[in-house]
N, C-alpha and C positions, 0 to 999 in steps of 0.2 A: 717317389717320383722326382725326376730332374726338374729344377726350377725352370719356369717359362723362358727366362732370358738365356739360360744355358742351352735349352732345347732349341729355341729359335736360332741361336747362333750356330748350333750344329746343323740344323736344317738348311740354313743359308749357305753354310760351307759345303755341305753335300750337294746342294743344287748347283753351286758355282763349279764344283769339281766335275759334275756330270756335264755341264755346259762346255767346259774346257775340253774334256775328253771327246765329247760329241763333235765339236768344231774342229778339233785336231784330226779327227777321222774323216772330215769332210761331210759330216751329217747335215742334212737339210730335209725339209718336208717333201713328201712325194710318194710314189708307189713303187714297191719292190718288183723287179722283173721276175716272172715265174722261174726262169732258169737260175736266179740267184738264191731262191728259197726252196727249190724242189727237193733237195737232199738234206735239208736242215730240219731239226726238231723245232718245236715252238720255242723252247728255251734258247736254242742257238740263234733263232731269228731275233728274239727279244734282246739277247746279249749283243748281237751284231748291230742292232739299232742303237743301243747304249754306247757302243764303240764308234758310232758314226759310219759304220761300214754299209749299213742299209738305211734307206730313208725312214723317217718317222712320220706319223700321221699328220696331215694338214690340220685336223681338228685340234691338235695340241697347240698350234699357233693361234687358231681362232679363239679358243677358250682359255688361253694363257695358263696351260699346265704342261708338265713334262713327266716322263717316266724317270724315276729316281733310282729304283732298284728292282731287280727281279731274281727270284730263286724258284726252285720247283714248287709249284702250288701257291705262290705268293707274288704279288706285284704291288709296288708302291708308286703312286703319282703325287706330285706336289703342284698346287696351283694357288693363285691369288685372284679372287674375284675383282673385276674392274667395273667402272661405270658402264662400259659397253655391254656388260652382262646383266644389267638391271632391267626390270620390267617397267612399264609406264607408271607404276605406283611407287617406284623408288626403292625396291628391294631386289636382291639377287634373284634372277629368274630360276625357277625350279629346274629348268633344263640344264643349267650350269652344274648343279649338284648331280643330276642324273647322268650327264655325260662324263663327269669325272668318275663317278662310281661305276658306270658301265665299262669304262676303260680299265679300271682297277680289277674288277671281278672278271671281265673278259680276258684280260691279259694273264691273270692268275690261271685261268683255264688253259689259255694258249701255252703257258709254260710247261704244261703236262702233255701236250700233243706230240706224238712221235712224227717223224718225217712221213709225209704222205697223208696226214690226217688234219682235218680242219674243224672249225666250230663256228657257230653263229648264235647270237642271243635270240632265244625264243621267248623269254619272259624276263622282265626286270621290274622289281618292286622297290620303290624308294620312299623312305620316310625322312622328312626334314624335321629336325627337332630343335634347331637353334638357328637364328638368322645370322648370316655372314654379310659383310660389307667390304668395300674397298679399304676400310680401316682395320679389318680383322687381321690382315697380314696373311702369310702363307698357311694353307691348310693341306693336310695329307689325306689321301684316299688309299686305304690299304685293303686289298682284295685277297681273300684266302679261299682256296678250294675246299669244299666240304666232301664232294664225291665226284669222281671222274670215271665214267664207265664207257662202254663201247658206243652207246647211242646218246647218252645224256650226261651232262656234268652240271653240278650245282656249286655255287660259291656265294660267299657273303662278303660285304665290304662296309667300311666305316670311314667317314670323314671326321678327322679330329684336328684340333688346334695344338700348338706347341705346349699349351698348358694341360693337355689331356682331355679338354672338353669335347664332347660329341656334338657334331653339327648335323649329321645325317647318317643313315645306314640303309643298306640295300641287300637284297638277295636276287640271284639270277638262276635261271635254268637255261642251259645252252644245248643245242643240238650238236652232236659230234658225228662226223662223217668222213668218208674217204674223199680225198681231193681228186679231181679228174686227172687222168694220166696226161702227161705232157705229150704234145704232138710233135 
């Protein structure tokens, strides 16, 4: 295992490089126009988001996380919980973990969608095993597809720290469907 400081440095450098690339491409939060994604596979859409050619999700700004890497069947997000993500009892709200994991596992599934196919989360199960805080620093959610079929896809995800400690894990079932034809 790489020492925490080396991994933390690597994560911060990767995050900064993604941000530079995103901003250089004009990336900002928003909604992609149907005509900009109609002929693209899910992986091509995700890669265009990373390049700043397509807008990324507003929820990434709200929850302070970002897509860091995508490849077929795998998506990695990085985020740092902030005070604004705390519940009234002073801990990070479970919704922060769930949203980060839903993004990772959903985008892992998205990366396997051919052009003209889409997906939506049908079920998400999250287990939080360690508390995070604003002092934890960056955490990564890594989603990996287990199965991708014509109608259903399943994936699993883990939130880990730079020291390799597990903070939460999840599984998802996604409905897979044909996207409506463009008018």
